[in-house]
Structures are given as C-alpha cells and as structure tokens.
N, C-alpha and C positions, 0 to 999 in steps of 0.2 A: 822768467829768468832764462837766459841763454846758457845751455850746458854743452859739455863735450861728450855726450853720450846719446846715441840715437836709437837705443834698443829698448827703452822702457817708456811707459806712458807718463812721463813727468818732465816738466820744463819744456823749453823750446830748443831744439838741437841747433848748434852752430852751423852756419853755411859751410859747405865744402868738406864735411867730415868724411864723406865717402872716399876721399883721396888718400886717407891714411890707412885704409884697410884693403886687403885682397881676399878673394873668394876662391873656392875650388875651381870654378869655371868662370868664363867671361863671355858675355853676349856680343853680338855684332850689330852695329848700327845700320847695316845694309841688308840684313836678313831678318825675316819676321820672327823666327824663333830657332836660333842656333846657338849652341854653347861650345866654346873652345877651352881646352885645358889650361889652367894657370897654376894654382897651387897643386892641382892634380895634373900629372903628365900622362896618365892612362885612365881610361874608363871602361868598365866591362859590365854587361847586363845580359840576361837571358832574353829569348824571344818573347816570353810572356810578361816581361818587365815587372817581375815580382820583387826584385832587389837591384841594387847597383853597388858596384865596388869602385872606389877611387884609389889609385896608386899615387902617393904623394911625391911631388918633385923634390929630390934631395937637395936642390939648390935653394928651396924656399926658406926665407929667414924673416924673423922679426927685426925691428930696427935696432935692438940691442945685440944682434948677432946670433941669438938662439934659433936653432932649427925649428921650423914648424912641423909638428909631428901629429900622430894619430890622437894622442891624448888631448891635444888642443882642439882638434875637430870634434871629438866626443864631448869634451867639456863645454865647448861653445854651443853645440846643438842642445844638449840637455839644459843648460842654463837659460838659453833663449826660450825654450818651451816652458820651463818652470818659473822663471822670474822676468822674462821679457814682456814686451807689449803683447796684448791679446792676438795681434795679427799673426805672430809666429806659430802659436798653438793651432790656430785655424789653418794657416797656409800649409803647415807640415803635419796636419792631423792624420794623414794616411801613413806616416812613418811610425812603425811600432817598435823598432829596435835599431841600435847602432852598435856595431861590434868591431873590435880590434882584431884583425886577422893576422897580425904580424907582418914583417917585411914592408912596413910603411903602407899597409893597405887597410882601408876602413870600409865596412859594409853597412849599408842601410837596407833593412828589411821592411817591406811594405805590408799594409793591412791585407789580410787574406780576402780574396774576392774583389779587390779594387781593380777597376779598369781605367784608372787615371794614367794615361799614357805619358803625360808630361812630367811625372814624378822623377823619372831618371834624369831630367834636365834641371828642374827647379831645386833639387836637392843640393846642387852645387852652387847655389846663388847666395847663401848666407856668408857674411864675413867671418873669417876664422880669427878668434881672439886668443891671446896668449894666456894659457892656464897659469903659468908661473907668475904672471903679473897680477891676475885677478884673485888668486888664492889669498884669503885673509881680508879681502875688501868686500864691502856690501854692494852687490851688483844691482840691488833694487833701488839704490839711492842715486839721485842725480848728482853730478860732480862738475867742478871747474878745474879738476886736475887733468892736464893734457895726457891722454891715454897712450899706451904703447901700441903701435900698429905694425904693418908689414908692407904698406903701399908705397907709391912713388913720392909721397909728400909726408911731412910731419909738421906739427904745430910749432911755430917758432916763437911767437908772442901774441898777446891779445890784451884787450881791455874790454871787460864784460859790457855788452850793450853798445860798444863803440866800433870795434874792429877785431878781426882775427887774421893772423898772417901765417901762411904755410911756406915752408922752404922745401925745395927738391932734395931728396935723400941722396947723398953721395954713395956710390956703390950699391944702389938699389938692386936687389937680387934679380928682378925680372926686367931690368932696363932693356935688354936685347931680346926679350921674348917676342916671338912673332905677333902676338896679340897687341903688343904695345908699340909696334913699329910706327914711327912718325908721331908718337903721342908724348905728352908730358914735357913740353918744350920750354916751359917757363921756370926760371930759377926761383922766383918768388911769386906767390899768389896771395893777394890780400882782399878780403871782403870788408867793406865799410858799411855800417848801419846808420840809417837816418830815420827819424821819426816822421818826417814830413816829405812827401813825394816831390813837392816843388823845390824845397831846399836841396834835396838829393840831386835833382836835375841841374840846378844852378851850380852846385859843387862840381858836378861833372863838366859842365861847360867852362868852369874856371880852371880845369885841369887837375882837380883833386883826385880823380881816378880815371881809368882808361876805357872802360867798356860798360855798357848797360843794355839790357833788353827792356823795352817799354811795353807796359800792359795797359796804359791809359790812352784811349783814342783821342781825347781832346789834346793832351800834351803832345802826342805824336803828330797831330795835324797842325798845331799852332805854335809849338815852343822849340822845335828843332831847326832853328834858323839863327842868323847873325854872322858876325865876322868870321868865326872859326869855320863855319860851314861854307861861307862864301870863298874862303881861301883854301878850302879842301884840307884844312887841318883836322877837322872832324868829319866823319862820314855818317850819313843817314842812309840805311839800306834795309830793303825788304827781301828776305830769302825764303822761297817756297819750301815746303816740306810735305811729307806723306804720313805724318803722325796721326793716329786717332786722336780726336780732340776731347773725347770723354764728355762729361756733362758739368756745366756750371749752371746754377739755378738758385731761385729762392726755394729752399727746402723746408718742408713742414715737419714738425715733430709729432708723429702720430701717437705718441704716448700721451699727448694732451687731448682732452675730450673734445675740444673745439674741432680738431682735425680728423676725427674718427670717420666721418661721413665723406665718401668720395665726391659727392655732389658739392659739398662745401669747398673742397679743395679745387675742384674744377671751376667753380664759380669765381674763386679768388684769381685764378689764372686769367680771366677776362679783363682784369683791371690793369694788367701789364701791357701797355701799348708799345710793342717793340718797334713798329714801323715809325711811329712818331719819335721815339728815343733814338733810333738809328739816324734819322734825318736831322734831328735838332741837337742831339748830345754826342753822337758817335761819328759825325762827319761821313755817314754812309759807309763806314769801313767794315761792318759786320754782316754776317748771315745768321738767320735764326737757327738755333739748334733744335732738331727734332729727333734725336737719337742719343742713347747713352754711349754709342760707339761711333759718333760722328766722324766723317772724313775717312771712312774705311769700308771695306767690303763686308764687314760684320754688321753694319747698320741696316735696320729694317727700312723698307720703303714700299710705297704703294700698298696693294692688298697682299695678304700672306700668300706665299707660293704653296703648291701642293705639298711640298716637303715640309714646310713650316706647319701647315694645317695638320699633317699627320703627327707631328710632334706635340702640338697644342691640344688636340682633340681629347686625350685622356684626362685633361685637367679642366675641361669646359666648365664644370660646376663651380670652380673656384676662381674663374676669370670673368671679367666683364664681357658682354656679348660683342662689344666693339672690337675686341682683339681679333675676332674671326671675320668681321664683316666690313670694317672701315680702315682707311688709311689714317694714321695719326698725323695730325697737323695742329700746331698751336693756333689759337685765334689770330686772324689777320685783320688789320685795319687799313684805312686809306692813307694813314700818316698825317691827317689833318688835325688830329686831336679830338675830333668829334667821334666818340665811341658809344653813342646812344644805343645803337643796335646791339653792341656787345654787352652793355650794362643791362639791357632788357633780358638777354639770354642768361646772364648771371643771376638776375633777380628771380627768374623762373626756376632755376636750379635751387637757389636758396629757399624759396618758398616751398618747393617740393621736399626739402630737407627739414622743414619745420622752423625756418627763420623768417620773421616778418618785420616790416617797418613799423616802428612805434615812436612817435615824436622825433622822427628823423634818424632814429637809431635802429640798427638791425638786432632784433632780440629773438630769443627762443620762445616760440609760442606756448610752450608748456611750462618752462622754468622761469622765463623772464630774464634769463642771462643775456648780457650784451655780447655781441660778437666782436671781440677786440683782442689784439695780440701785439707782441713786441718783435721787431725785426732787429737782430743783433748784427753789428758790423765791426770790422777790425780797422777799417780805413775811413777817415773823414771824407776822402775823395769820392767815396761811393754814395754819399748822401745825395748828391745832385741827381743820381740815377734812381734812387729809391723814392725821392719826394714826389715825382709825377705819379708813380705807382700808388703811393700813400694817398694822394689827392683823389685818384680814381676810386680807391677803396672807400674813401669818405663819401663819395657820390653814391655808393652802394649801401651806405649806413654802417660801414665797418670802420672801427677805430684802430689804426695801426700806429704805434709809437716806434721811434727809431732810437737805438742806443749804440753809441760807439764806445768800445772799451779797449784797453791796451792789450798787447799781444798775449801776455801771460794769462790775464783774466779770460780773454777770448778762448784760448786753447783749453784752459781748464773747464770752462763752461761747456764747450763742445764735447770734450772727452767724457764729461759726466752727464751729457744729454740735458743740460740745464738751459734750454732755450725754447722759444716758440717757433720762430722762423729765422734762418740764417742763410748766408750766401755760401752754398756748398760747391766745392770743386772736386770731382772724382775723375782721375785720369784712367785711361785704359791702354792696354797693349794690343798688339796684333794677334796675340795668342792668349785669350782669357782663360782662366783656370781657377785654381783654388782661392784666389783673392776674391772671386765673386761671392763666395760663401761669407766672407768677412764683410762684404758690402751690403748684402740684401737678405741674409737668412734669419730665421726666427731666433736661432741661437745667438747670433751676433747682436740682435736687437736687445737682448737682455744682458749683454756683456759690456760693462763700463770700459771705455778705451777702445772698443772695436769701432769699425768704420761704418756700421749700419746706423748712421746718425739719425735717419728718419724714423727708425723703429719699424721698418717693413717686416711684416710677419704674415706670409701667405703660403699655404702648403703647396700650391701650384708652383710658385716661384722657387721654393726650396727644391722641388723635384726638377725644375728646369735648370737650376744651378748644377745639379748632379749630372744632368745630360751634357751640359757644357764641359764640365770637368772630365767626364768619362767618354767624350767623343772619340770614336776609333780612328777617324781620319779628318783631314782638313775640311772636306765638303760637309761632313756631319757637324763639325765644329761651327762652321759658318751658319748652317741652318738652325742649329740649337741656340746659337747666340742671338740670331735675329728673332727667334721665338721668345727668348728671355727679354730682349729689348722691347718687344710689343707688350708683354705682360707688365713690365715696369712702366712704360709710357702711359698705358691706359689705366693704370692705378692712380694717375694724377697725384703722385706723391710729391710733386714739385712743380714749379713754374719755370720752364726752360729759358735760358738766357740766349747767348750768342757765341759765335766763334769766328776765328780767321784761320786760314791754312798757310800762314807764313810767319816767320820771325820778324819782329820790328826791332832792329838793332841800331845802335850808334856807338862809335868808337873813335878814339884818337888815331889818326892815320899813320900808325907805325907797325901795323900787323900785316902779315901775309898769311895765306891759307891754301890748302890743296885746291886744285881746279874743280874737283868733284866734292860737293857737300853730301854727307850721308843722307839716305832717305828718311831715317827715323830718329835723327838727332842733329843738333847743330854741329857737333864735333869740335867744340871750342878748343879742347886740349890738343887738337892736331894743328891749331894755329901756332904762329911763332912771331916773335918780334923781329922785324926786318931792319937790319942795321942801317941800310941806306935810307929807308923811309923814315926811320926815327931821326936820323941826322937832319934830313930835310925839314921834318916837322919842327924840331927844336930850333933850327935856324930861323924859321919863319914865325915862330910862336910869339 
C-alpha cells in the first residue's frame, strides 16, 4: 500500500513526499558534502566537534502558519529514534542528547570520544515535523492522511495506487531563501503510477504525462521513436553526471545456510554472463560494476595502495587473502554464450565447498541437500535478464526459481529478510558515513527493517565502517572507503550487475532548464515550463 509517511518501515512511501518537508540544513548538488542553513539560519560548533547548536530561522513556518520551533525539532528527533525506521537510530547513533537552550536555539550533544567529523552536518538533514500536528496520533502506523509539512509543496489530491498531485504552496516561507533560488518552478507536480512499464511508456507517448527517466535498456534503444520524436514534440536525451553509482546486484541472503560458504557465492557469480547480456539484452549500453562506490574517487581499483594496506593489515585474519593480493574483477566472458571455462571454475569451487553432481543435480556430499534457491523480483521486465542466468545455473546443477511479486509484498519480504536472492540496489554519496553501519554491520544484520539485507557480519568490516565514519580528513576517508570496498567485494556477498554514468530522459518539448546541470543530481526542480515552447508544442501536437 502506498502511504504518505516515509519515516517508518511500513508500506510504500508515495513519490515526491520530500517536497512537503524542510530540514535544518540543505545540501548542494554541486558540492560533495556541504550544508547550508534553511530552517536553521546560524550554526555553531567547537573545534573538537563534540556538539552543534542550530539557531532557528524566525521566518520558518509550517503550512498552517505555525512557527517552527525548538520543540518541533526535539520532538522530531526523539520520535524518529524511538518509533521511526531502524535507519534513524543507526544514522544518528552518536547523538546522545538534544537540548532546548532558549532563544530559538537547539543543541545536539555527541557521544563522548566520537571522532565522527560529519555529525555536525548530518544532524541537520532530518525533516522537522510539527509536534502540534502529531500529538495524539500514532506515529508508528502508516497513514493515507495527507500530513502537515513546511516545504514548497503540499498534497493537493490523490488516488491510492493511481496518482498523487502536489501543489506549490502560496507564500511559502523560504521561497526567496538563497538555497531555493531558481527552484520549485512548477505550480502542479503529479506522479502517475503504472503497474506495467510498457503501458507506462505508451501513456507517456500519448501525452498522458510530461517527463520520464528510463531505466530499461531495451526500451531506451527500441521504443523511443515515432511521430512525436520525429517532429521534436518529444525529446530523447542522455545527460552525463558525476554521481556515484553504488551497487546493483543479485544479492545473497547470508542468513540462509546455502550461502554461508564464500566459495558457493563466488561460484554462483560465474553463471552470470554479463558480456553476453550486454550484447544481446542491453544493446551494449552498460559497463560492468566492480565497486560498491562505482563512478567515484572512492572506488577501489587495481591492487591496494600502501595507504589501503596499512588500513587493512590489522584485520588480515578476518579477511580473504585476495583483499591484499589481487585486483577485484568479476568473471569475464567473450560474449558468445560459451562459458564452459567459467562453469569449470565454478564447479571446482563448488566441489571444494562440498557440493557434487548427482543425477544432474548439485547436492551436498554430506547431507544430500540440493543446491536450489529462489530469485525474488518486483518487475516482470527483469525476467528476461534473469532467465539466461538461471539457465547457466542449471548447467551447474543448481536449480533457481524466479518469483515476481507485487510492490507491497516485495517490500515486506525484503524488510523482514524473507528471501534467498533478490536484486539489490544500494546508492552511495560522495561522503560515506554513518549509513554504512546500517548497510553492512553485524548489528544491522539482526535488525528487521535495516538495510543490511544480505546479513553481512564480519568484525573486520565493522571496524572498517568505523574508520570510514571517523576519518579525520578527505584523504583518509577515500583510503578507508576503498579498503571497505575491497573487503565487501572479496566477500562475494553478491553478483555485481552494471551501470551507466548518464541520465536517460524523455520529455514533452515544453521545458527549459539552466545551462549548467548540477554534478551530482539532475536538478529537475530547477527546470521550468517555457511558455513559447509549450505553445509551439500544443500547436503541432
């Protein structure tokens, strides 16, 4: 069920909800990690960064006209920690106290001894909720009641599972704030939902909606053509970006006994023939992903540097030898579909792990258990990608079934770790920090609703996460992140997929946008409807 509340681990949040809330500070899409005041108009902190004080902007208002005050900030923080999704408790785990200092000042005290230098910045990132609205309501329950916010837009109307419409707020308190200059140019923003990707594209081409970003390579290569494109009524465009691509992959649930052995996980990876898929399914559009921090300076490459080795050495006993001696690269094929060499390598690994072939099936030599698992999908369109992988697994004697479920069931199963293998997408920023604990730590592996979907639990990785979080400067952050990257890659916790470093966009030709696209986002809300273009488009439509 689609809900209007993004802060608990229930339901599926409606698209665009971030537009109705404001935060103490706001980041920049052109700077790797910088925050500017928004609800807060002043920030102060000591040299040792053991606390931070925010001075609240007296102009800050909720949509009902009530002033945003310190009570709202404290209420929001405590409620998110106590009743929100597990992410908040993990992300803000080093904050031990929030105090009202009077004069519209709120102070966050940090855990004694912490060297997490980004705390003074990330503390300002949570949306401030209205205490007077939420008092008497059950925060832990999902809701379809449009909530009260403070941002540039509010919910105008909706039909659950069909669409949600936002309207621009008149007299929005931060309309002329420097961080919003040139933004929020649309009077109405509507998100439409479609169950089928092809139906959604045909609706777009028929003019049912104005803008879409395409994530299907086949559709991008073969279905963005026709009269409206020929007449320049609709635009097909690729816009480069410098965003870290993170990791998309077939992810294993290590809580399942089948996937406890690293050799088994590595062997399964040989069954995914990326080169064949890229040639025959993806129209050659993709590059293979070989880092959790792809497309950034944080990605590991080649052999570990001296700086990385110094970071990794204390944890040698808990890490595979390859972390120290080899460059990580997923298996490579010639793209012909003949992967006999790869299957032999996989078979050798499986045999070493105690799995043998018996009557054409891969079975455990001690227990007789068959090696079989389910791949969980949310989109039928992904089946064409999974099926060649499935067939190669069958050649290895492994039975892999494929199940497609609806969005609600999918989200609930992933949150409760009720899966064998699924297609995981983990995004990354240019300044990794506390969120890494929620992705890869032992604690998160045991927390339902956390994002350590795979159940990774390795003391070395836990310690590397802390080194990333507590990095004293940018250089040390880069080296620590690359070291963490290597530890994650060589754990073979997943089978890496692919990535591109550009946006695939199509839109009806009525928009204009700034000459410069931000480095780290599309900046769609800096676009605007150009009256002249819209008139021409409508005349020729």
